[in-house]
Every structure is written in structure tokens, then in C-alpha cells.
N, CA, C and O atoms as a Maestro MAE file, in Angstrom:
{
 s_m_m2io_version
 :::
 2.0.0
}

f_m_ct {
 s_m_title
 :::
 protein
 m_atom[228] {
  # First column is atom index #
  i_m_mmod_type
  r_m_x_coord
  r_m_y_coord
  r_m_z_coord
  i_m_residue_number
  s_m_chain_name
  s_m_pdb_residue_name
  s_m_pdb_atom_name
  i_m_atomic_number
  :::
  1 25 108.926 85.233 109.119 1 A "MET " " N  " 7
  2 3 108.764 84.827 107.737 1 A "MET " " CA " 6
  3 2 108.204 83.410 107.656 1 A "MET " " C  " 6
  4 15 107.398 83.116 106.774 1 A "MET " " O  " 8
  5 25 108.620 82.531 108.565 2 A "LYS " " N  " 7
  6 3 108.131 81.154 108.518 2 A "LYS " " CA " 6
  7 2 106.628 81.092 108.746 2 A "LYS " " C  " 6
  8 15 105.934 80.310 108.097 2 A "LYS " " O  " 8
  9 25 106.125 81.906 109.657 3 A "GLU " " N  " 7
  10 3 104.692 81.894 109.960 3 A "GLU " " CA " 6
  11 2 103.854 82.377 108.779 3 A "GLU " " C  " 6
  12 15 102.746 81.886 108.562 3 A "GLU " " O  " 8
  13 25 104.374 83.333 108.019 4 A "THR " " N  " 7
  14 3 103.616 83.884 106.904 4 A "THR " " CA " 6
  15 2 103.771 83.060 105.641 4 A "THR " " C  " 6
  16 15 102.928 83.130 104.747 4 A "THR " " O  " 8
  17 25 104.838 82.279 105.555 5 A "GLY " " N  " 7
  18 3 105.065 81.485 104.367 5 A "GLY " " CA " 6
  19 2 105.741 82.258 103.246 5 A "GLY " " C  " 6
  20 15 105.879 81.745 102.135 5 A "GLY " " O  " 8
  21 25 106.165 83.491 103.527 6 A "ILE " " N  " 7
  22 3 106.855 84.304 102.523 6 A "ILE " " CA " 6
  23 2 108.322 83.900 102.531 6 A "ILE " " C  " 6
  24 15 108.981 83.957 103.569 6 A "ILE " " O  " 8
  25 25 108.830 83.491 101.373 7 A "THR " " N  " 7
  26 3 110.218 83.037 101.308 7 A "THR " " CA " 6
  27 2 111.166 84.129 100.840 7 A "THR " " C  " 6
  28 15 112.378 84.017 101.021 7 A "THR " " O  " 8
  29 25 110.628 85.178 100.243 8 A "ASN " " N  " 7
  30 3 111.449 86.266 99.738 8 A "ASN " " CA " 6
  31 2 111.512 87.358 100.798 8 A "ASN " " C  " 6
  32 15 110.484 87.943 101.139 8 A "ASN " " O  " 8
  33 25 112.702 87.643 101.324 9 A "PHE " " N  " 7
  34 3 112.831 88.610 102.399 9 A "PHE " " CA " 6
  35 2 112.456 90.015 101.957 9 A "PHE " " C  " 6
  36 15 111.912 90.786 102.747 9 A "PHE " " O  " 8
  37 25 112.736 90.356 100.713 10 A "SER " " N  " 7
  38 3 112.420 91.686 100.210 10 A "SER " " CA " 6
  39 2 110.916 91.948 100.276 10 A "SER " " C  " 6
  40 15 110.482 93.010 100.721 10 A "SER " " O  " 8
  41 25 110.131 90.978 99.833 11 A "ILE " " N  " 7
  42 3 108.672 91.117 99.875 11 A "ILE " " CA " 6
  43 2 108.203 91.177 101.322 11 A "ILE " " C  " 6
  44 15 107.347 91.990 101.671 11 A "ILE " " O  " 8
  45 25 108.762 90.321 102.157 12 A "PHE " " N  " 7
  46 3 108.388 90.297 103.573 12 A "PHE " " CA " 6
  47 2 108.682 91.638 104.236 12 A "PHE " " C  " 6
  48 15 107.850 92.163 104.975 12 A "PHE " " O  " 8
  49 25 109.864 92.194 103.973 13 A "ALA " " N  " 7
  50 3 110.263 93.454 104.597 13 A "ALA " " CA " 6
  51 2 109.374 94.602 104.128 13 A "ALA " " C  " 6
  52 15 108.978 95.447 104.931 13 A "ALA " " O  " 8
  53 25 109.057 94.637 102.831 14 A "ARG " " N  " 7
  54 3 108.176 95.693 102.326 14 A "ARG " " CA " 6
  55 2 106.803 95.622 102.965 14 A "ARG " " C  " 6
  56 15 106.250 96.645 103.368 14 A "ARG " " O  " 8
  57 25 106.256 94.435 103.060 15 A "ARG " " N  " 7
  58 3 104.931 94.292 103.667 15 A "ARG " " CA " 6
  59 2 104.968 94.650 105.144 15 A "ARG " " C  " 6
  60 15 104.053 95.297 105.654 15 A "ARG " " O  " 8
  61 25 106.020 94.234 105.829 16 A "ALA " " N  " 7
  62 3 106.119 94.520 107.261 16 A "ALA " " CA " 6
  63 2 106.297 96.010 107.519 16 A "ALA " " C  " 6
  64 15 105.710 96.547 108.458 16 A "ALA " " O  " 8
  65 25 107.096 96.681 106.702 17 A "CYS " " N  " 7
  66 3 107.353 98.112 106.902 17 A "CYS " " CA " 6
  67 2 106.156 98.970 106.492 17 A "CYS " " C  " 6
  68 15 105.806 99.927 107.183 17 A "CYS " " O  " 8
  69 25 105.546 98.632 105.389 18 A "CYS " " N  " 7
  70 3 104.464 99.466 104.874 18 A "CYS " " CA " 6
  71 2 103.145 99.213 105.587 18 A "CYS " " C  " 6
  72 15 102.418 100.156 105.898 18 A "CYS " " O  " 8
  73 25 102.835 97.973 105.844 19 A "ASN " " N  " 7
  74 3 101.533 97.640 106.410 19 A "ASN " " CA " 6
  75 2 101.546 97.492 107.926 19 A "ASN " " C  " 6
  76 15 100.508 97.619 108.575 19 A "ASN " " O  " 8
  77 25 102.705 97.226 108.481 20 A "LYS " " N  " 7
  78 3 102.889 96.964 109.906 20 A "LYS " " CA " 6
  79 2 102.112 95.734 110.357 20 A "LYS " " C  " 6
  80 15 102.068 95.424 111.548 20 A "LYS " " O  " 8
  81 25 101.512 95.049 109.426 21 A "GLU " " N  " 7
  82 3 100.796 93.824 109.711 21 A "GLU " " CA " 6
  83 2 100.950 92.903 108.513 21 A "GLU " " C  " 6
  84 15 100.915 93.352 107.368 21 A "GLU " " O  " 8
  85 25 101.115 91.640 108.773 22 A "ILE " " N  " 7
  86 3 101.248 90.687 107.685 22 A "ILE " " CA " 6
  87 2 100.134 89.660 107.829 22 A "ILE " " C  " 6
  88 15 99.972 89.042 108.882 22 A "ILE " " O  " 8
  89 25 99.380 89.490 106.770 23 A "PHE " " N  " 7
  90 3 98.273 88.561 106.778 23 A "PHE " " CA " 6
  91 2 98.651 87.318 105.999 23 A "PHE " " C  " 6
  92 15 99.392 87.389 105.018 23 A "PHE " " O  " 8
  93 25 98.145 86.191 106.432 24 A "THR " " N  " 7
  94 3 98.337 84.962 105.678 24 A "THR " " CA " 6
  95 2 96.994 84.554 105.092 24 A "THR " " C  " 6
  96 15 95.962 84.628 105.758 24 A "THR " " O  " 8
  97 25 97.023 84.123 103.842 25 A "LEU " " N  " 7
  98 3 95.817 83.719 103.141 25 A "LEU " " CA " 6
  99 2 95.964 82.283 102.664 25 A "LEU " " C  " 6
  100 15 97.051 81.849 102.284 25 A "LEU " " O  " 8
  101 25 94.867 81.559 102.689 26 A "ASP " " N  " 7
  102 3 94.869 80.175 102.226 26 A "ASP " " CA " 6
  103 2 94.204 80.113 100.859 26 A "ASP " " C  " 6
  104 15 93.004 80.357 100.738 26 A "ASP " " O  " 8
  105 25 94.980 79.788 99.833 27 A "PHE " " N  " 7
  106 3 94.475 79.737 98.468 27 A "PHE " " CA " 6
  107 2 94.277 78.302 97.985 27 A "PHE " " C  " 6
  108 15 94.172 78.068 96.782 27 A "PHE " " O  " 8
  109 25 94.224 77.348 98.898 28 A "SER " " N  " 7
  110 3 94.111 75.952 98.482 28 A "SER " " CA " 6
  111 2 92.818 75.691 97.718 28 A "SER " " C  " 6
  112 15 92.812 74.894 96.780 28 A "SER " " O  " 8
  113 25 91.724 76.346 98.101 29 A "GLU " " N  " 7
  114 3 90.457 76.170 97.378 29 A "GLU " " CA " 6
  115 2 90.593 76.657 95.939 29 A "GLU " " C  " 6
  116 15 90.104 76.009 95.014 29 A "GLU " " O  " 8
  117 25 91.248 77.783 95.751 30 A "TYR " " N  " 7
  118 3 91.390 78.355 94.426 30 A "TYR " " CA " 6
  119 2 92.285 77.504 93.538 30 A "TYR " " C  " 6
  120 15 92.072 77.435 92.328 30 A "TYR " " O  " 8
  121 25 93.282 76.855 94.126 31 A "LYS " " N  " 7
  122 3 94.159 75.980 93.342 31 A "LYS " " CA " 6
  123 2 93.360 74.815 92.770 31 A "LYS " " C  " 6
  124 15 93.581 74.407 91.630 31 A "LYS " " O  " 8
  125 25 92.428 74.278 93.567 32 A "ASN " " N  " 7
  126 3 91.584 73.186 93.072 32 A "ASN " " CA " 6
  127 2 90.696 73.663 91.931 32 A "ASN " " C  " 6
  128 15 90.530 72.955 90.938 32 A "ASN " " O  " 8
  129 25 90.128 74.849 92.063 33 A "ILE " " N  " 7
  130 3 89.253 75.399 91.030 33 A "ILE " " CA " 6
  131 2 90.039 75.629 89.747 33 A "ILE " " C  " 6
  132 15 89.559 75.319 88.656 33 A "ILE " " O  " 8
  133 25 91.245 76.171 89.874 34 A "ILE " " N  " 7
  134 3 92.073 76.443 88.698 34 A "ILE " " CA " 6
  135 2 92.440 75.139 87.990 34 A "ILE " " C  " 6
  136 15 92.446 75.084 86.761 34 A "ILE " " O  " 8
  137 25 92.747 74.092 88.755 35 A "SER " " N  " 7
  138 3 93.086 72.818 88.108 35 A "SER " " CA " 6
  139 2 91.873 72.243 87.378 35 A "SER " " C  " 6
  140 15 92.021 71.650 86.309 35 A "SER " " O  " 8
  141 25 90.669 72.412 87.946 36 A "GLU " " N  " 7
  142 3 89.462 71.935 87.268 36 A "GLU " " CA " 6
  143 2 89.218 72.725 85.979 36 A "GLU " " C  " 6
  144 15 88.826 72.151 84.964 36 A "GLU " " O  " 8
  145 25 89.445 74.019 86.018 37 A "ILE " " N  " 7
  146 3 89.255 74.861 84.836 37 A "ILE " " CA " 6
  147 2 90.237 74.459 83.741 37 A "ILE " " C  " 6
  148 15 89.865 74.373 82.571 37 A "ILE " " O  " 8
  149 25 91.487 74.215 84.119 38 A "SER " " N  " 7
  150 3 92.479 73.853 83.098 38 A "SER " " CA " 6
  151 2 92.172 72.498 82.476 38 A "SER " " C  " 6
  152 15 92.393 72.305 81.281 38 A "SER " " O  " 8
  153 25 91.662 71.550 83.275 39 A "SER " " N  " 7
  154 3 91.316 70.248 82.693 39 A "SER " " CA " 6
  155 2 90.115 70.386 81.767 39 A "SER " " C  " 6
  156 15 90.068 69.743 80.719 39 A "SER " " O  " 8
  157 25 89.143 71.215 82.137 40 A "THR " " N  " 7
  158 3 87.984 71.460 81.277 40 A "THR " " CA " 6
  159 2 88.413 72.145 79.994 40 A "THR " " C  " 6
  160 15 87.900 71.840 78.918 40 A "THR " " O  " 8
  161 25 89.350 73.065 80.107 41 A "LYS " " N  " 7
  162 3 89.856 73.782 78.935 41 A "LYS " " CA " 6
  163 2 90.515 72.821 77.955 41 A "LYS " " C  " 6
  164 15 90.313 72.930 76.746 41 A "LYS " " O  " 8
  165 25 91.302 71.882 78.471 42 A "SER " " N  " 7
  166 3 91.964 70.929 77.582 42 A "SER " " CA " 6
  167 2 90.949 70.004 76.915 42 A "SER " " C  " 6
  168 15 91.121 69.633 75.754 42 A "SER " " O  " 8
  169 25 89.892 69.626 77.640 43 A "GLU " " N  " 7
  170 3 88.852 68.794 77.036 43 A "GLU " " CA " 6
  171 2 88.134 69.537 75.918 43 A "GLU " " C  " 6
  172 15 87.866 68.964 74.862 43 A "GLU " " O  " 8
  173 25 87.821 70.807 76.144 44 A "LEU " " N  " 7
  174 3 87.168 71.615 75.114 44 A "LEU " " CA " 6
  175 2 88.060 71.774 73.889 44 A "LEU " " C  " 6
  176 15 87.576 71.801 72.757 44 A "LEU " " O  " 8
  177 25 89.349 71.879 74.119 45 A "LYS " " N  " 7
  178 3 90.295 72.000 73.010 45 A "LYS " " CA " 6
  179 2 90.295 70.735 72.159 45 A "LYS " " C  " 6
  180 15 90.343 70.809 70.931 45 A "LYS " " O  " 8
  181 25 90.241 69.566 72.817 46 A "ARG " " N  " 7
  182 3 90.190 68.299 72.090 46 A "ARG " " CA " 6
  183 2 88.908 68.181 71.276 46 A "ARG " " C  " 6
  184 15 88.925 67.737 70.128 46 A "ARG " " O  " 8
  185 25 87.802 68.585 71.885 47 A "ILE " " N  " 7
  186 3 86.520 68.542 71.173 47 A "ILE " " CA " 6
  187 2 86.573 69.447 69.942 47 A "ILE " " C  " 6
  188 15 86.093 69.075 68.871 47 A "ILE " " O  " 8
  189 25 87.161 70.637 70.102 48 A "GLY " " N  " 7
  190 3 87.303 71.554 68.970 48 A "GLY " " CA " 6
  191 2 88.142 70.962 67.870 48 A "GLY " " C  " 6
  192 15 87.821 71.125 66.692 48 A "GLY " " O  " 8
  193 25 89.207 70.280 68.223 49 A "ASN " " N  " 7
  194 3 90.059 69.617 67.221 49 A "ASN " " CA " 6
  195 2 89.278 68.554 66.468 49 A "ASN " " C  " 6
  196 15 89.390 68.441 65.247 49 A "ASN " " O  " 8
  197 25 88.479 67.766 67.202 50 A "ASN " " N  " 7
  198 3 87.674 66.725 66.562 50 A "ASN " " CA " 6
  199 2 86.661 67.326 65.595 50 A "ASN " " C  " 6
  200 15 86.461 66.801 64.500 50 A "ASN " " O  " 8
  201 25 86.030 68.407 65.988 51 A "ILE " " N  " 7
  202 3 85.053 69.074 65.112 51 A "ILE " " CA " 6
  203 2 85.746 69.597 63.860 51 A "ILE " " C  " 6
  204 15 85.201 69.487 62.762 51 A "ILE " " O  " 8
  205 25 86.937 70.162 64.011 52 A "ASN " " N  " 7
  206 3 87.688 70.657 62.846 52 A "ASN " " CA " 6
  207 2 88.046 69.524 61.898 52 A "ASN " " C  " 6
  208 15 87.975 69.690 60.680 52 A "ASN " " O  " 8
  209 25 88.427 68.381 62.438 53 A "GLN " " N  " 7
  210 3 88.777 67.228 61.593 53 A "GLN " " CA " 6
  211 2 87.564 66.732 60.829 53 A "GLN " " C  " 6
  212 15 87.663 66.394 59.649 53 A "GLN " " O  " 8
  213 25 86.409 66.686 61.503 54 A "ILE " " N  " 7
  214 3 85.172 66.248 60.834 54 A "ILE " " CA " 6
  215 2 84.803 67.234 59.734 54 A "ILE " " C  " 6
  216 15 84.392 66.824 58.648 54 A "ILE " " O  " 8
  217 25 84.946 68.532 60.005 55 A "ALA " " N  " 7
  218 3 84.590 69.563 59.021 55 A "ALA " " CA " 6
  219 2 85.492 69.457 57.794 55 A "ALA " " C  " 6
  220 15 85.031 69.702 56.679 55 A "ALA " " O  " 8
  221 25 86.761 69.100 57.966 56 A "LYS " " N  " 7
  222 3 87.670 68.985 56.828 56 A "LYS " " CA " 6
  223 2 87.308 67.816 55.933 56 A "LYS " " C  " 6
  224 15 87.488 67.884 54.717 56 A "LYS " " O  " 8
  225 25 86.800 66.747 56.522 57 A "HIS " " N  " 7
  226 3 86.431 65.558 55.730 57 A "HIS " " CA " 6
  227 2 85.124 65.808 55.045 57 A "HIS " " C  " 6
  228 15 84.627 64.940 54.328 57 A "HIS " " O  " 8
  :::
 }
 m_bond[227] {
  # First column is bond index #
  i_m_from
  i_m_to
  i_m_order
  :::
  1 1 2 1
  2 2 3 1
  3 3 4 2
  4 3 5 1
  5 5 6 1
  6 6 7 1
  7 7 8 2
  8 7 9 1
  9 9 10 1
  10 10 11 1
  11 11 12 2
  12 11 13 1
  13 13 14 1
  14 14 15 1
  15 15 16 2
  16 15 17 1
  17 17 18 1
  18 18 19 1
  19 19 20 2
  20 19 21 1
  21 21 22 1
  22 22 23 1
  23 23 24 2
  24 23 25 1
  25 25 26 1
  26 26 27 1
  27 27 28 2
  28 27 29 1
  29 29 30 1
  30 30 31 1
  31 31 32 2
  32 31 33 1
  33 33 34 1
  34 34 35 1
  35 35 36 2
  36 35 37 1
  37 37 38 1
  38 38 39 1
  39 39 40 2
  40 39 41 1
  41 41 42 1
  42 42 43 1
  43 43 44 2
  44 43 45 1
  45 45 46 1
  46 46 47 1
  47 47 48 2
  48 47 49 1
  49 49 50 1
  50 50 51 1
  51 51 52 2
  52 51 53 1
  53 53 54 1
  54 54 55 1
  55 55 56 2
  56 55 57 1
  57 57 58 1
  58 58 59 1
  59 59 60 2
  60 59 61 1
  61 61 62 1
  62 62 63 1
  63 63 64 2
  64 63 65 1
  65 65 66 1
  66 66 67 1
  67 67 68 2
  68 67 69 1
  69 69 70 1
  70 70 71 1
  71 71 72 2
  72 71 73 1
  73 73 74 1
  74 74 75 1
  75 75 76 2
  76 75 77 1
  77 77 78 1
  78 78 79 1
  79 79 80 2
  80 79 81 1
  81 81 82 1
  82 82 83 1
  83 83 84 2
  84 83 85 1
  85 85 86 1
  86 86 87 1
  87 87 88 2
  88 87 89 1
  89 89 90 1
  90 90 91 1
  91 91 92 2
  92 91 93 1
  93 93 94 1
  94 94 95 1
  95 95 96 2
  96 95 97 1
  97 97 98 1
  98 98 99 1
  99 99 100 2
  100 99 101 1
  101 101 102 1
  102 102 103 1
  103 103 104 2
  104 103 105 1
  105 105 106 1
  106 106 107 1
  107 107 108 2
  108 107 109 1
  109 109 110 1
  110 110 111 1
  111 111 112 2
  112 111 113 1
  113 113 114 1
  114 114 115 1
  115 115 116 2
  116 115 117 1
  117 117 118 1
  118 118 119 1
  119 119 120 2
  120 119 121 1
  121 121 122 1
  122 122 123 1
  123 123 124 2
  124 123 125 1
  125 125 126 1
  126 126 127 1
  127 127 128 2
  128 127 129 1
  129 129 130 1
  130 130 131 1
  131 131 132 2
  132 131 133 1
  133 133 134 1
  134 134 135 1
  135 135 136 2
  136 135 137 1
  137 137 138 1
  138 138 139 1
  139 139 140 2
  140 139 141 1
  141 141 142 1
  142 142 143 1
  143 143 144 2
  144 143 145 1
  145 145 146 1
  146 146 147 1
  147 147 148 2
  148 147 149 1
  149 149 150 1
  150 150 151 1
  151 151 152 2
  152 151 153 1
  153 153 154 1
  154 154 155 1
  155 155 156 2
  156 155 157 1
  157 157 158 1
  158 158 159 1
  159 159 160 2
  160 159 161 1
  161 161 162 1
  162 162 163 1
  163 163 164 2
  164 163 165 1
  165 165 166 1
  166 166 167 1
  167 167 168 2
  168 167 169 1
  169 169 170 1
  170 170 171 1
  171 171 172 2
  172 171 173 1
  173 173 174 1
  174 174 175 1
  175 175 176 2
  176 175 177 1
  177 177 178 1
  178 178 179 1
  179 179 180 2
  180 179 181 1
  181 181 182 1
  182 182 183 1
  183 183 184 2
  184 183 185 1
  185 185 186 1
  186 186 187 1
  187 187 188 2
  188 187 189 1
  189 189 190 1
  190 190 191 1
  191 191 192 2
  192 191 193 1
  193 193 194 1
  194 194 195 1
  195 195 196 2
  196 195 197 1
  197 197 198 1
  198 198 199 1
  199 199 200 2
  200 199 201 1
  201 201 202 1
  202 202 203 1
  203 203 204 2
  204 203 205 1
  205 205 206 1
  206 206 207 1
  207 207 208 2
  208 207 209 1
  209 209 210 1
  210 210 211 1
  211 211 212 2
  212 211 213 1
  213 213 214 1
  214 214 215 1
  215 215 216 2
  216 215 217 1
  217 217 218 1
  218 218 219 1
  219 219 220 2
  220 219 221 1
  221 221 222 1
  222 222 223 1
  223 223 224 2
  224 223 225 1
  225 225 226 1
  226 226 227 1
  227 227 228 2
  :::
 }
}
């Protein structure tokens, strides 16, 4: 379990029994992309709020 990084024994046991092989994947690149998307999303939200305020005036 330590080598795979799976902390839940139930998930580990199911994967080991069903697949007979356990793969480890590195999602660090995707975490960076997701954080960039969320920051862009918040910026777009602020811009939308500013446009709405201008439209009301």
C-alpha cells in the first residue's frame, strides 16, 4: 500500500484482487493545470461582476 500511495485498504484490496496488478499514476501536472483554471475562472467572475456594475449604472 505504501508503494502505491493508496491509504484506503478496501480500495487497495479490490484493485489487487480484481486486477492482480496495481498501477501508480502521477497527477502532479494535472493539479497545476486545475489550479490555473480555477484562478482564471475567478478572474473571469470578477470581470463579469464589474461589467454588471457598469451596466447597472
